[in-house]
C-alpha positions as CSV (number, residue, x, y, z in Angstrom):
1,M,101.6,90.3,77.5
2,A,98.8,91.9,79.5
3,L,97.0,89.8,82.1
4,D,93.4,89.0,81.7
5,P,90.9,89.7,84.4
6,N,90.6,86.9,86.9
7,T,94.2,85.7,86.2
8,R,95.7,84.3,89.4
9,L,99.2,85.0,90.8
10,G,99.5,83.2,94.0
11,P,96.6,84.3,96.2
12,Y,96.0,87.4,94.1
13,R,93.2,87.8,91.5
14,V,93.7,90.4,88.7
15,V,90.8,92.8,88.4
16,A,91.8,95.4,85.9
17,P,94.9,97.3,84.6
18,L,95.9,100.5,86.3
19,G,99.0,101.6,84.3
20,A,102.3,100.7,82.8
21,G,105.8,102.1,82.5
22,G,109.3,101.0,81.6
23,M,110.0,99.3,84.9
24,G,106.6,98.0,85.9
25,V,103.0,97.1,85.0
26,V,100.4,97.7,87.7
27,Y,97.0,96.1,88.1
28,R,94.1,96.4,90.5
29,A,93.8,93.0,92.2
30,E,92.2,91.2,95.1
31,D,93.9,89.4,97.9
32,T,91.6,86.4,98.0
33,R,92.7,85.4,101.5
34,L,91.7,88.8,103.1
35,G,89.3,90.1,100.6
36,R,91.4,93.2,100.3
37,A,91.9,95.4,97.2
38,V,95.6,95.8,96.4
39,A,97.9,97.1,93.7
40,L,99.7,94.3,91.9
41,K,103.0,95.3,90.2
42,L,104.9,93.1,87.8
43,L,108.0,93.5,85.6
44,P,107.2,94.1,81.9
45,D,107.7,91.0,79.7
46,A,110.6,92.7,77.9
47,I,112.8,92.8,81.0
48,S,111.2,90.1,83.2
49,R,114.1,87.8,82.8
50,D,116.9,90.4,83.1
51,P,118.7,89.6,86.4
52,A,119.4,93.3,87.0
53,A,115.8,94.3,86.4
54,V,114.6,91.6,88.8
55,E,117.1,92.7,91.4
56,R,116.0,96.4,91.1
57,F,112.3,95.2,91.5
58,L,113.0,93.2,94.6
59,R,115.1,96.0,96.0
60,E,112.0,98.3,95.7
61,A,110.0,95.8,97.7
62,R,112.7,95.4,100.3
63,A,113.4,99.1,100.8
64,A,109.8,100.2,101.0
65,A,108.8,97.2,103.3
66,A,111.5,98.3,105.7
67,L,109.7,101.7,106.2
68,N,106.5,102.4,108.1
69,H,105.4,106.0,107.4
70,P,102.0,107.4,106.3
71,N,103.6,109.2,103.4
72,I,105.3,106.2,101.9
73,C,103.4,103.6,99.9
74,T,103.0,100.4,102.0
75,I,104.3,97.1,100.5
76,Y,102.3,94.1,101.5
77,D,104.0,91.1,99.8
78,I,106.3,89.8,97.2
79,G,106.1,86.5,95.2
80,Q,106.8,84.6,92.0
81,E,104.5,82.7,89.8
82,G,106.5,80.9,87.1
83,D,108.8,83.5,85.5
84,R,106.7,86.3,86.8
85,H,107.9,88.3,89.8
86,Y,105.3,90.4,91.5
87,L,104.8,92.7,94.5
88,T,101.6,93.9,96.1
89,M,101.2,97.2,97.7
90,E,98.4,99.5,99.0
91,L,95.9,100.5,96.4
92,L,96.0,104.3,96.0
93,E,93.2,106.4,94.5
94,G,94.2,109.7,93.1
95,Q,97.0,111.0,90.7
96,T,100.7,111.5,90.6
97,L,102.2,114.9,91.3
98,R,103.2,115.1,87.7
99,E,99.6,114.6,86.6
100,R,98.5,117.2,89.2
101,L,101.0,119.8,87.9
102,A,99.9,119.3,84.3
103,A,96.5,120.7,85.5
104,R,97.5,123.6,87.7
105,P,100.3,124.7,90.1
106,F,100.0,124.7,93.9
107,E,99.2,127.7,96.0
108,L,101.9,128.4,98.6
109,P,100.1,127.1,101.7
110,A,99.3,123.8,100.0
111,L,102.9,123.5,98.7
112,L,104.3,124.1,102.2
113,D,102.2,121.3,103.6
114,L,103.2,119.0,100.7
115,G,106.9,119.7,101.1
116,A,106.8,119.2,104.9
117,A,105.0,115.9,104.6
118,L,107.4,114.5,102.0
119,A,110.4,115.8,104.0
120,E,109.2,113.9,107.1
121,A,108.8,110.7,105.0
122,L,112.3,111.0,103.5
123,D,113.7,111.8,107.0
124,A,112.3,108.5,108.2
125,A,113.9,106.7,105.3
126,H,117.2,108.4,105.9
127,K,117.2,107.4,109.5
128,A,116.6,103.8,108.4
129,G,119.7,104.0,106.1
130,I,117.7,104.3,102.8
131,V,118.3,107.0,100.3
132,H,115.6,107.1,97.5
133,R,117.7,108.8,94.8
134,D,114.9,109.2,92.3
135,I,112.4,111.7,93.9
136,K,110.5,113.3,91.1
137,P,106.8,114.3,90.5
138,A,106.1,110.9,88.8
139,N,107.2,109.1,92.0
140,I,105.0,111.2,94.3
141,F,101.3,110.2,94.5
142,L,98.5,112.5,95.8
143,T,95.5,110.5,97.1
144,T,92.0,111.8,96.6
145,R,92.1,113.0,100.2
146,G,95.3,115.0,99.4
147,Q,97.8,112.8,101.3
148,P,101.1,112.5,99.5
149,K,102.8,109.1,99.1
150,I,106.3,108.4,98.0
151,L,106.5,105.6,95.4
152,D,109.2,103.5,93.6
153,F,112.2,102.7,95.8
154,G,113.8,100.8,92.9
155,L,116.9,103.0,92.8
156,A,117.2,103.2,96.6
157,K,120.6,103.1,98.2
158,M,120.4,100.9,101.3
159,R,122.9,100.6,104.2
160,S,122.7,97.3,106.1
161,A,123.7,96.9,109.7
162,A,126.6,94.7,108.6
163,A,128.0,97.2,106.1
164,P,129.4,100.6,106.9
165,A,128.8,101.9,103.4
166,Y,125.7,102.1,101.3
167,S,125.2,99.1,98.9
168,A,125.8,99.5,95.2
169,M,122.7,99.9,93.1
170,P,122.1,99.6,89.4
171,T,121.6,102.6,87.1
172,V,118.5,103.7,85.3
173,D,119.8,101.7,82.4
174,I,119.3,98.3,84.0
175,A,121.8,96.3,81.8
176,P,124.2,94.4,84.0
177,A,127.2,96.2,82.3
178,H,125.9,99.5,83.9
179,L,125.9,98.6,87.6
180,T,126.6,101.5,89.8
181,S,130.1,102.6,90.4
182,P,131.8,106.0,90.9
183,G,131.2,108.1,87.9
184,T,127.8,106.6,87.1
185,A,124.8,108.9,87.3
186,L,121.5,107.5,88.7
187,G,117.9,108.9,88.6
188,T,115.9,111.2,86.4
189,V,118.1,113.9,84.9
190,A,115.8,116.9,85.3
191,Y,115.8,116.6,89.1
192,M,119.4,115.6,89.8
193,S,121.7,117.4,92.1
194,P,125.0,118.5,90.7
195,E,126.9,115.7,92.4
196,Q,124.4,113.2,91.3
197,A,124.7,114.4,87.7
198,R,128.5,114.1,87.9
199,G,128.2,110.5,89.1
200,E,129.6,111.1,92.5
201,D,128.6,109.3,95.7
202,V,125.3,110.6,97.0
203,D,123.6,110.7,100.4
204,A,120.5,112.1,102.0
205,R,121.4,115.6,100.9
206,T,120.9,114.6,97.3
207,T,117.4,113.5,98.0
208,C,116.7,116.8,99.8
209,S,117.9,118.6,96.7
210,R,115.7,116.6,94.5
211,L,112.7,117.3,96.7
212,A,113.5,121.0,96.6
213,S,113.5,120.8,92.8
214,C,110.1,119.1,92.8
215,C,108.7,121.7,95.1
216,T,110.1,124.5,93.0
217,R,108.4,123.0,90.0
218,C,105.0,123.2,91.8
219,R,105.0,127.1,91.8
220,P,104.3,129.0,88.7
221,G,107.2,130.9,87.0
222,C,109.9,129.3,89.2
223,P,112.8,127.7,87.2
224,R,114.8,124.7,88.5
225,F,118.3,126.3,88.5
226,P,119.1,125.4,84.8
227,A,122.5,127.0,84.8
228,I,123.7,124.9,87.7
229,R,122.5,121.6,86.1
230,A,124.1,122.5,82.8
231,R,127.5,123.1,84.4
232,S,127.2,119.9,86.3
233,F,127.0,117.9,83.2
234,S,129.8,119.8,81.5
235,R,132.1,119.1,84.4
236,R,131.4,115.4,84.5
237,S,134.6,113.4,84.1
């Protein structure tokens, strides 16, 4: 059920809807304590009580909140009002890279700047022990000033100081029966690296491969290695 304007969730007042997807509904809202405009994200009603969906939602907040980089969307707060889990983040004005590419491709100088900025952001995440795993044009936002921002760390793979290995994360299908294990593929298929498509363990190199696929898509007439990706799926055990 959509929230009406002036609905309150904790200290946040809903102003207007911004968008919706399978894993989140986003509203423009106001932090009434600070008088600050924010983006308020909630789980859709259909999955709001699914424990795996809630875990992915909270993981997104924890992963992004652990990072401080100008090209990663800043998380401000998380909370719960009744059965509704929500997070607040910086309010961005602009469009996703997917929307931008639907209009026109990038000229090479602008693409090089974009790729360098995103690579620096991902490097900061990798140094913090976080692998995004779902880099794609829909998860890259371009502000009206041209600044790229990485969104949606819901599939991020995080390594804690107490654990030598990265923690296990759920798949795109968020049913509890499909929690990550060897042989399970995560992320959007079109931008997967071969090892990700085969369900093998992934690391920072997989994210770099996905970023390269995104950048390739930004130039006219450049395919994304379709033969490699087809073989990856055919070899999956």
